[in-house]
N, C-alpha and C positions, 0 to 999 in steps of 0.2 A: 606309773611308777618308774622312776629312773633307776636302773640297776647298775649303771657304770661304777659308782663308788664301791659297790659290793665287791667287784672284781679286784680292784687294787687293794682294798682293805683285807681281802682274803689272802693276798700275796704278801703285802707289806705289814699287815697288822694295823693296829689303831694309831696311825701316824697322820700328821697333817698332809693334805693333798700335795703341797709343794715338795715335801720330802719324798713322797711316793713318785712324783713326776721325775725328780732328779734320779731316784733309784732306778726307775724304768729306763731313762736315757742311758745310764751307765750299764745296765744289764743288756740292753740291745746293742750297745757299742761293743761290749765284750763278746757277745754272740757273733756279731758281724765280723769282728776282727779275727775270729777263729775259723770262720767258714772258708771252705775251699772255693776258689773263684771258678765255678762251673760255667759261668757266662759273663759277659761284659758288665751286666748290671750288678751281679754279686761281687765282681772284682772291684767295681767302683764303690759299692757299699763297704767292702772290706778296707779299701784304701782310705775312704772317708773316716771310718771308725778308727783305724790306726792313727790317722792324723789327729783326731780328737783325743785319743788316749795318750798320745805323745805330747800334747800341748797343754797350755796353762788352764784352759777351760775345764779340762778333766780334773786337774788338781783343785781348782776352785769348787767344782761340784763335789768332789770327795771331802773337802773341808766341811761342807754343809752337813755331810752325813758322818763325820768323824771317821773317815776311812783313810787308809794309807795308799795313795795313788801309786807309789813305787812298787808296792807289793803286787798289784795287778799288772803293772808294766813288766815286772820280772817274770811273772807267770806266763806272759805272752811272748817273752823273749825280746821285749822292747827295752831300749835304754831308759834308765831312771833319769829324773830331772837333774840330779847331781852329775850324771855322766854325759849329759847332752848340752852343756853350756855352749852358746855361740862363740866361735873363735878359738875353741879349745881343740887341740890336735890329739 
């Protein structure tokens, strides 16, 4: 018996697997972005997570889940998409 679906269903409820996957990606990125860089691997994971959270892929993933990406960015002290337009001073 495969128990893998039980775990994500327990955490995310009765949602489609695609939504659970996107939710997990966002949760792990938020966790990694907040972690202290105790070693170079954690520092790299933190930097990757912050780059994802600041970029358009995060906004696209949030759109799938009907979440506000700028709210998460503000909570982490990252600039919102409206405040980080290229070429703006």
